[in-house]
C-alpha positions as CSV (number, residue, x, y, z in Angstrom):
1,X,101.1,75.7,49.9
2,X,103.7,75.3,52.3
3,X,103.6,75.4,56.0
4,X,105.9,78.6,55.3
5,X,103.6,79.9,53.5
6,X,100.4,79.3,55.1
7,X,102.3,80.8,58.6
8,X,102.8,84.1,56.5
9,X,99.0,84.6,56.0
10,X,98.2,84.5,59.6
11,X,98.1,87.4,61.7
12,X,101.0,89.0,63.2
13,X,100.7,89.0,67.3
14,X,104.1,89.9,69.0
15,X,104.4,88.4,72.7
16,X,106.8,89.6,75.2
17,X,107.3,86.9,78.2
18,X,109.7,86.5,81.0
19,X,110.2,86.2,84.9
20,X,108.9,88.6,86.9
21,X,110.4,91.9,87.7
22,X,112.2,91.5,84.5
23,X,111.0,94.6,82.6
24,X,108.4,93.1,80.5
25,X,106.2,95.6,80.5
26,X,108.2,98.5,80.1
27,X,109.8,96.7,76.7
28,X,106.0,96.0,75.8
29,X,105.3,99.7,76.3
30,X,108.2,100.9,74.0
31,X,107.3,98.7,71.4
32,X,104.0,99.7,71.4
33,X,104.7,103.4,70.8
34,X,106.9,102.4,67.9
35,X,105.2,100.3,66.0
36,X,101.5,101.5,66.8
37,X,100.6,98.6,69.4
38,X,97.9,97.7,72.1
39,X,98.9,95.6,75.1
40,X,97.2,92.6,76.3
41,X,98.3,91.4,79.6
42,X,98.7,87.8,80.3
43,X,99.0,87.8,83.7
44,X,96.7,85.5,85.5
45,X,96.1,88.1,88.5
46,X,96.5,91.3,86.6
47,X,92.6,90.3,85.4
48,X,91.4,91.5,89.4
49,X,90.4,94.8,89.9
50,X,91.9,96.5,92.8
51,X,95.1,94.0,92.8
52,X,97.2,96.6,91.5
53,X,100.9,97.1,93.7
54,X,101.0,93.1,94.3
55,X,100.5,92.6,90.4
56,X,102.8,94.3,89.3
57,X,100.1,96.6,86.8
58,X,102.5,99.7,86.8
59,X,99.6,101.4,85.1
60,X,101.2,104.5,85.1
61,X,103.9,103.7,83.1
62,X,101.2,102.7,79.8
63,X,100.3,106.8,79.2
64,X,98.4,107.0,76.4
65,X,98.7,103.1,75.1
66,X,96.0,101.2,75.3
67,X,95.6,98.3,77.6
68,X,93.6,94.9,77.2
69,X,92.9,92.2,80.5
70,X,93.6,94.1,83.1
71,X,90.9,95.2,85.7
72,X,88.0,92.9,84.4
73,X,86.3,91.3,87.2
74,X,86.4,91.4,91.0
75,X,88.9,89.6,93.2
76,X,85.9,87.6,94.8
77,X,84.9,85.9,90.7
78,X,86.4,83.5,89.1
79,X,88.4,84.1,86.1
80,X,90.1,80.9,84.7
81,X,92.5,79.7,81.9
82,X,89.2,79.7,79.3
83,X,88.1,82.9,79.5
84,X,91.4,84.4,79.5
85,X,91.9,82.8,76.1
86,X,88.2,83.4,74.7
87,X,89.1,87.3,75.9
88,X,92.5,87.3,74.5
89,X,91.4,86.0,71.4
90,X,88.7,88.9,71.1
91,X,91.1,91.6,72.0
92,X,93.7,90.7,69.3
93,X,91.1,90.7,66.8
94,X,89.7,93.8,67.7
95,X,93.0,95.3,67.6
96,X,94.0,93.8,64.4
97,X,90.8,95.3,63.2
98,X,91.7,98.6,64.1
99,X,95.0,98.7,62.1
100,X,97.1,98.1,65.3
101,X,100.0,95.6,66.7
102,X,98.8,93.2,69.6
103,X,101.6,93.1,71.7
104,X,100.6,90.1,74.6
105,X,102.7,91.1,77.9
106,X,102.9,88.6,81.0
107,X,104.7,85.9,83.1
108,X,102.0,83.6,83.1
109,X,103.3,80.6,81.4
110,X,100.1,78.6,81.0
111,X,98.1,81.6,79.6
112,X,100.9,82.5,77.3
113,X,101.2,78.8,75.8
114,X,97.5,78.3,75.7
115,X,97.0,81.2,73.6
116,X,100.2,80.7,71.3
117,X,99.7,77.0,70.7
118,X,95.5,77.6,70.7
119,X,95.0,74.9,73.0
120,X,91.2,73.4,72.6
121,X,89.3,74.9,75.9
122,X,86.3,74.5,74.3
123,X,84.3,72.6,76.8
124,X,85.6,75.0,79.9
125,X,83.3,77.8,81.6
126,X,80.3,75.9,81.1
127,X,81.2,72.6,82.8
128,X,80.4,73.1,86.3
129,X,79.4,69.3,87.0
130,X,83.0,68.7,85.8
131,X,84.2,71.3,88.1
132,X,82.8,69.9,91.1
133,X,83.7,66.7,90.6
134,X,87.1,67.5,89.8
135,X,87.3,69.6,93.4
136,X,86.4,65.9,95.7
137,X,89.5,64.6,94.3
138,X,93.0,65.1,96.2
139,X,96.4,66.3,94.5
140,X,97.2,63.1,93.6
141,X,94.0,62.0,91.9
142,X,94.0,65.3,89.9
143,X,97.7,64.6,89.2
144,X,96.7,61.2,88.0
145,X,94.1,62.7,85.7
146,X,96.4,65.6,84.0
147,X,99.0,62.4,83.4
148,X,96.5,60.4,81.7
149,X,95.4,62.9,79.1
150,X,99.0,64.8,78.8
151,X,102.1,63.5,79.9
152,X,104.0,66.2,78.4
153,X,102.2,68.9,80.4
154,X,102.2,66.9,83.5
155,X,105.9,66.8,83.5
156,X,106.1,70.2,83.2
157,X,103.8,71.2,86.7
158,X,106.3,71.9,89.4
159,X,106.7,71.3,93.0
160,X,104.6,73.9,94.1
161,X,101.6,73.3,91.8
162,X,101.7,69.7,92.4
163,X,100.7,70.7,95.9
164,X,98.0,73.0,95.0
165,X,94.4,71.3,94.4
166,X,93.0,74.5,93.5
167,X,95.0,75.3,90.4
168,X,95.5,71.2,90.0
169,X,91.5,71.3,89.1
170,X,92.6,74.4,86.3
171,X,95.2,72.4,85.3
172,X,93.0,69.1,85.3
173,X,89.7,70.8,83.0
174,X,92.4,72.0,80.6
175,X,92.6,68.3,79.3
176,X,89.6,66.2,81.1
177,X,86.4,66.0,79.3
178,X,84.9,62.9,79.6
179,X,88.7,61.4,79.8
180,X,89.5,62.4,76.3
181,X,92.6,65.1,75.8
182,X,91.4,68.6,74.3
183,X,94.6,68.5,72.6
184,X,95.7,71.7,70.3
185,X,94.0,73.0,67.2
186,X,95.3,75.0,64.5
187,X,97.5,78.4,64.9
188,X,94.7,81.7,65.2
189,X,97.8,83.8,65.0
190,X,102.0,84.2,64.2
191,X,103.5,84.7,67.0
192,X,107.0,86.4,67.7
193,X,107.8,85.4,71.0
194,X,110.3,87.5,72.4
195,X,112.2,86.4,75.9
196,X,113.1,88.7,78.8
197,X,115.2,87.6,81.5
198,X,118.6,88.6,83.1
199,X,121.4,86.6,85.0
200,X,119.8,85.5,88.6
201,X,122.2,87.2,90.7
202,X,120.6,90.3,88.9
203,X,117.4,88.9,89.3
204,X,117.7,88.6,92.6
205,X,118.7,92.0,93.6
206,X,115.8,93.8,91.0
207,X,112.9,91.5,92.8
208,X,114.4,92.8,96.3
209,X,114.4,96.2,95.4
210,X,111.0,96.2,93.9
211,X,109.6,94.5,96.9
212,X,111.2,97.3,98.9
213,X,109.4,99.9,97.2
214,X,106.3,98.2,97.0
215,X,106.2,97.8,100.9
216,X,108.0,101.1,101.7
217,X,106.7,103.7,99.3
218,X,104.0,102.2,97.1
219,X,101.4,100.5,100.1
220,X,101.2,97.4,99.5
221,X,100.6,95.8,103.1
222,X,97.5,98.8,102.6
223,X,96.4,97.3,99.5
224,X,95.9,93.8,100.7
225,X,94.5,95.2,103.9
226,X,91.7,97.6,101.8
227,X,90.8,94.3,100.1
228,X,90.4,92.4,103.1
229,X,88.1,95.1,104.2
230,X,86.3,95.1,101.1
231,X,85.1,91.4,101.3
232,X,87.9,89.6,100.1
233,X,88.0,86.5,102.4
234,X,91.4,85.3,103.8
235,X,91.5,82.3,101.9
236,X,90.6,84.0,99.3
237,X,93.5,86.2,99.4
238,X,96.2,83.4,100.0
239,X,95.0,81.6,97.1
240,X,96.4,84.6,95.0
241,X,99.7,83.7,96.4
242,X,103.1,85.5,96.7
243,X,102.4,89.3,97.9
244,X,98.6,88.5,98.8
245,X,99.3,85.3,100.6
246,X,102.2,86.7,103.2
247,X,100.6,89.5,103.5
248,X,97.3,88.0,104.5
249,X,99.7,85.8,107.2
250,X,101.0,89.2,108.1
251,X,97.9,90.5,108.7
252,X,96.1,88.0,110.6
253,X,99.3,87.9,113.3
254,X,100.6,84.6,111.6
255,X,103.7,86.3,111.0
256,X,105.7,88.9,112.2
257,X,106.6,91.7,109.7
258,X,110.4,90.7,109.4
259,X,109.6,87.2,108.7
260,X,106.6,88.0,106.3
261,X,109.1,90.2,104.6
262,X,112.0,87.7,104.3
263,X,109.8,84.7,103.5
264,X,108.1,86.8,100.8
265,X,111.3,87.9,99.4
266,X,112.2,83.9,98.9
267,X,108.8,83.1,97.4
268,X,109.0,85.7,94.7
269,X,112.4,84.5,93.7
270,X,111.1,80.8,93.6
271,X,108.5,81.9,91.5
272,X,110.6,83.5,89.6
273,X,112.8,80.5,88.9
274,X,110.1,78.0,88.3
275,X,108.9,80.9,85.5
276,X,111.6,80.3,83.8
277,X,112.0,76.5,83.7
278,X,108.3,76.8,82.3
279,X,109.3,78.6,79.7
280,X,113.0,76.9,78.8
281,X,110.8,73.5,78.6
282,X,108.1,75.3,76.4
283,X,111.1,76.6,74.3
284,X,112.6,72.9,74.4
285,X,109.2,71.7,73.1
286,X,108.8,73.7,69.9
287,X,108.4,77.1,71.4
288,X,110.4,79.6,69.1
289,X,111.8,82.2,71.6
290,X,114.1,84.7,71.3
291,X,115.9,85.6,74.4
292,X,116.9,89.2,74.3
293,X,116.7,92.3,76.5
294,X,118.2,95.1,74.5
295,X,115.3,97.4,73.0
296,X,116.9,98.1,69.5
297,X,117.7,94.7,68.7
298,X,114.5,93.7,69.5
299,X,113.0,96.6,67.5
300,X,114.8,95.0,64.6
301,X,113.5,91.5,65.0
302,X,109.8,92.9,65.6
303,X,110.4,94.9,62.1
304,X,111.5,92.2,60.5
305,X,109.3,89.9,61.6
306,X,106.3,92.4,60.3
307,X,107.7,93.0,57.1
308,X,107.6,89.5,55.9
309,X,104.0,90.2,56.6
310,X,103.6,92.5,53.9
311,X,106.5,90.9,51.6
312,X,104.5,88.2,50.3
313,X,101.3,90.2,49.4
């Protein structure tokens, strides 16, 4: 049996990826309506309850479409890569068992790559001793561990993450198990990867417009203030980055409002660029991403992809 024939026997899953403000959710929901699908969020912050506006959950947009891995845990709880991958696979299998199409939607490159490429994370979550050991190390020491175990992944770590000790601990956990790389397992699903993006100037405009609406109309500042009043520490809020980090600074008096808005807008644009860079590198390393924004074209691609699943039966 050829590799292509083996691939055709795997259950089909759609993944919609791209930078923030690119329109991933809208596309995913449209596809779910057309193909009897359900959405699985691949966003590292949408798993947290009460973090709605800043993470762009846009729950009203889903209407009748079922969704998964949104509002899974409290913001004070830990939700890591291993938990995401495990719960995403459970959701995918459940959706398939009910005869529906799983559609993964998100911009968290690490989460998507771990799911699609089936990273071996079996040692994660239960190894608290390893985590405690890693948390004592500096960023430089953590980077050395990651580089030793997986140089390809090491090269993908952007400059911001290289200074983020908490995130580096997560990355090091992914590959460090008694100095042995975790590697990848055989694929569980056959993915069609659709990348959504826009020219950089248009993306900047979309980001600025969305931020303005969230601040002026949707109550983003009030959301962060509420989370703080509910017991989420300033340090924890800052660790979530972007909206939560800069608004936490503002609410603590570390930034004036106008300065906060400017810095936050800049940070979101930089984040979008890092997302694009991640996906381009992933593509360069073998991920077959089709970059397409037009719904009709994407719909045709999905129809053909799903037709392949039945044509060989």
